[in-house]
C-alpha positions in Angstrom: 62.0 -8.4 -117.0 58.8 -7.5 -115.0 58.1 -3.9 -114.4 59.6 -2.6 -111.0 57.9 -0.8 -108.2 59.1 2.8 -108.1 59.2 4.7 -104.8 59.9 8.3 -104.1 62.2 9.2 -101.1 62.8 12.7 -99.7 63.8 12.2 -96.1 60.3 12.8 -94.7 58.4 10.4 -92.4 55.8 10.0 -95.0 58.2 9.1 -97.7 59.9 6.5 -95.4 56.5 4.9 -94.8 55.8 4.9 -98.5 59.2 3.2 -99.3 58.5 0.5 -96.6 55.1 -0.1 -98.2 56.7 -0.2 -101.6 59.3 -2.8 -100.5 56.5 -5.1 -99.2 54.5 -4.7 -102.4 57.6 -5.4 -104.5 58.2 -8.6 -102.5 54.6 -9.7 -103.0 54.8 -9.0 -106.8 58.2 -10.6 -107.1 59.7 -7.6 -108.8 62.5 -5.1 -108.1 62.2 -1.9 -106.1 63.6 1.3 -107.5 64.1 4.3 -105.2 64.2 7.8 -106.6 65.3 11.0 -105.0 64.9 14.4 -106.8 66.9 17.4 -105.7 65.0 20.5 -106.6 66.9 23.1 -108.6 67.9 26.1 -106.5 66.3 29.4 -107.4 68.5 32.2 -108.8 70.7 32.6 -111.8 74.0 32.2 -110.1 73.7 29.2 -107.8 77.1 28.0 -106.5 78.1 24.7 -108.0 79.1 23.5 -104.5 75.5 24.1 -103.2 74.0 22.0 -106.0 76.6 19.3 -105.5 75.9 19.2 -101.8 72.2 18.6 -102.4 73.0 15.8 -104.8 75.4 14.3 -102.3 72.7 14.4 -99.6 70.2 12.8 -101.9 72.6 10.0 -103.0 73.3 9.2 -99.3 69.6 9.2 -98.5 68.8 6.8 -101.3 71.7 4.5 -100.3 70.7 4.6 -96.6 67.1 3.9 -97.4 68.0 0.9 -99.7 70.2 -0.6 -97.0 67.5 -0.2 -94.3 64.9 -1.8 -96.6 67.1 -4.6 -97.6 67.8 -5.4 -93.9 64.1 -5.5 -93.1 62.8 -6.9 -96.3 65.6 -8.8 -98.1 63.6 -10.4 -100.9 63.2 -7.6 -103.5 66.2 -6.3 -105.4 66.6 -2.7 -104.4 68.4 0.0 -106.4 68.2 3.7 -106.4 69.0 6.9 -108.3 69.3 10.6 -107.6 68.4 13.3 -110.1 67.7 17.0 -110.3 64.7 19.0 -111.4 61.0 19.6 -110.6 60.1 16.7 -108.3 56.8 15.8 -109.9 58.1 16.1 -113.5 61.2 14.0 -112.7 59.1 11.2 -111.0 56.6 11.2 -113.9 59.5 10.9 -116.4 61.0 8.0 -114.5 57.6 6.3 -114.1 57.0 6.6 -117.9 60.2 4.5 -118.5 58.5 1.3 -117.4 57.4 1.4 -113.8 54.6 -1.0 -113.0 53.6 0.8 -109.9 54.5 4.2 -108.4 54.5 4.7 -104.6 54.8 8.0 -102.9 53.9 9.6 -99.6 50.8 11.7 -99.4 53.0 14.7 -98.5 56.7 15.5 -98.5 59.1 17.6 -96.4 57.4 20.9 -97.4 53.9 22.3 -96.9 52.0 23.2 -93.8 52.1 20.8 -90.7 48.5 19.9 -91.0 48.6 19.4 -94.8 47.1 15.9 -95.6 48.1 15.6 -99.2 50.7 17.7 -101.0 50.7 19.2 -104.5 53.4 16.8 -105.8 51.4 13.8 -104.6 48.2 15.1 -106.3 50.2 15.7 -109.6 51.5 12.2 -109.5 48.1 10.7 -108.9 46.6 12.8 -111.7 49.2 12.3 -114.4 51.2 9.1 -113.9 51.0 6.5 -116.7 50.9 3.7 -114.2 48.9 3.1 -111.0 49.9 5.3 -108.1 49.7 4.4 -104.5 49.8 7.3 -102.0 50.7 6.3 -98.5 49.8 8.4 -95.4 52.4 9.6 -93.0 51.7 7.5 -89.9 52.6 3.9 -90.3 50.6 3.1 -87.2 47.4 4.2 -89.0 47.6 1.0 -91.1 49.6 -2.2 -91.2 52.8 -0.5 -92.3 52.9 -2.6 -95.5 50.7 -4.9 -97.6 49.3 -7.8 -95.6 48.7 -11.2 -97.3 47.2 -14.5 -96.4 44.5 -15.6 -94.0 43.0 -12.8 -92.1 44.4 -10.1 -94.3 42.4 -6.9 -94.3 40.2 -6.4 -97.4 41.0 -4.5 -100.5 38.3 -1.9 -101.2 37.4 -0.9 -104.8 35.3 2.2 -105.5 33.2 1.3 -108.6 30.4 2.7 -110.6 28.5 0.1 -112.7 27.1 2.9 -114.9 30.6 4.3 -115.7 33.0 1.5 -115.0 36.7 2.1 -115.0 38.0 -1.3 -116.1 41.7 -0.7 -115.3 40.8 0.0 -111.6 38.7 -3.1 -111.4 41.4 -5.2 -112.9 44.0 -3.7 -110.5 41.8 -4.3 -107.4 41.0 -7.9 -108.3 44.6 -8.8 -109.1 45.8 -7.1 -105.9 43.2 -9.1 -103.8 44.3 -12.3 -105.6 47.9 -11.5 -104.8 47.2 -10.9 -101.2 44.7 -13.8 -100.9 42.4 -11.3 -99.3 38.8 -10.3 -99.6 37.7 -7.7 -102.1 34.9 -5.2 -101.1 33.3 -3.5 -104.1 31.7 -0.2 -103.0 29.1 1.6 -105.1 27.4 4.7 -104.0 23.9 5.3 -105.3 21.1 7.8 -105.1 17.3 7.5 -105.3 15.9 8.3 -108.7 15.0 11.9 -109.0 11.5 11.2 -110.0 10.9 8.9 -107.0 10.7 11.6 -104.3 7.5 13.7 -104.0 8.3 17.4 -104.1 5.7 17.8 -101.4 6.3 15.0 -99.0 9.9 13.8 -99.7 8.7 10.4 -98.7 10.0 7.1 -100.3 8.4 3.8 -99.3 10.6 1.0 -98.1 9.2 -1.2 -100.9 10.3 1.3 -103.6 13.7 1.7 -102.0 14.2 -2.0 -101.9 13.2 -2.3 -105.6 15.7 0.4 -106.7 18.5 -1.1 -104.5 17.9 -4.6 -106.0 18.2 -3.0 -109.4 21.5 -1.4 -108.5 22.8 -4.7 -107.1 21.9 -6.5 -110.4 23.6 -3.8 -112.5 26.7 -4.0 -110.3 26.9 -7.8 -110.5 26.5 -7.7 -114.3 29.3 -5.0 -114.6 31.7 -7.0 -112.4 31.1 -10.4 -114.1 34.1 -10.2 -116.5 36.5 -9.7 -113.5 34.8 -12.3 -111.3 35.3 -14.8 -114.2 38.9 -13.7 -114.7 39.8 -14.0 -111.0 37.7 -16.9 -109.7 39.8 -17.2 -106.5 38.9 -13.7 -105.4 35.9 -13.5 -103.0 34.2 -10.2 -103.8 31.4 -8.8 -101.8 29.1 -6.0 -103.0 28.6 -3.0 -100.8 26.0 -0.5 -101.9 25.7 2.7 -99.9 23.1 5.4 -100.2 25.7 8.1 -99.7 27.9 10.6 -101.5 30.6 8.5 -103.3 33.5 10.0 -101.4 31.8 9.5 -98.0 30.9 5.9 -99.0 34.5 5.1 -99.8 35.8 6.7 -96.7 33.4 4.8 -94.5 34.0 1.5 -96.2 37.8 1.8 -96.2 38.4 2.3 -92.5 39.6 -1.3 -92.0 41.0 -1.7 -95.5 44.6 -2.6 -96.5 44.2 -0.6 -99.7 41.6 1.6 -101.3 41.5 1.5 -105.1 39.8 4.3 -107.2 39.9 4.8 -110.9 41.0 7.9 -112.9 38.4 8.2 -115.6 39.6 9.7 -118.9 36.0 10.4 -119.9 35.1 12.2 -116.7 38.1 14.5 -116.4 40.7 16.2 -118.6 44.1 14.7 -118.8 46.3 15.5 -115.8 43.3 16.2 -113.4 41.7 14.1 -110.7 38.0 13.8 -110.4 36.2 15.2 -107.4 35.7 11.8 -105.7 39.3 10.8 -105.9 40.4 14.3 -104.8 38.1 14.3 -101.8 39.2 10.7 -100.8 42.9 11.6 -101.0 42.3 14.6 -98.6 40.6 12.6 -95.9 41.5 8.9 -96.1 44.0 7.5 -93.6 44.8 4.3 -95.6 47.0 3.8 -98.7 45.1 4.7 -101.8 45.7 3.4 -105.3 44.7 5.7 -108.2 44.5 3.8 -111.4 44.6 5.5 -114.8 42.6 4.2 -117.7 44.5 1.6 -119.7 47.0 0.9 -117.0 
């Protein structure tokens, strides 16, 4: 049995958008969709049993109602659901570790400040999940509402660094673009060599800049060759930008169906996101896939 897509539901608008996106992704992948609701444990040593039971009942009804709604709108994937108790992030991570192929969640849940872009639970999932995590923003109108496939589909955008490549992220992006029959835009940010800028004039000639940029293009092409050979049907375009990596990705992903970034084990301790992924998640208005190494 192929690994299912796991989606978190909590009654928020953002979670509803994420569940709809997850249903479309499960249909494209030809796998089942699993819905999960986590009832947080109530504080206090003497919580009435009736209160805890009431929360479980509400969660169970929410899962059932969401499954029925998704099945009506997107009948192809098999949908099931479960309700559990505990810390939301820990419960979701435990469930994902039991064989989810993809974890989908909203960028924020029912709590937090009204202007909060991405919540603490979403950040924990993106930083620690054993499988790729897609975080979906709260406004379905800000993107297609679900994955788009076929002719005219928006591009998948991959953030890539030829000098420190994250192979799992590249493989996920190429396979996703192949699944959608869409274009793949590979974005690499670069900087001028430190020794190239005169400390007095801060002038770089156009000829020198072109030479360095050509070198970056060659390095990027060489680094991507294994995946271009593995996925010959994917039309990948290279997009080098002389910008900070986070800004380059934000600019390049404005018309994207999905932005893919890697979670490098070498760059960050376990359970933490790097600064680029962290910045992107706080500002992007498109679904973002965070791919762990070895996924």
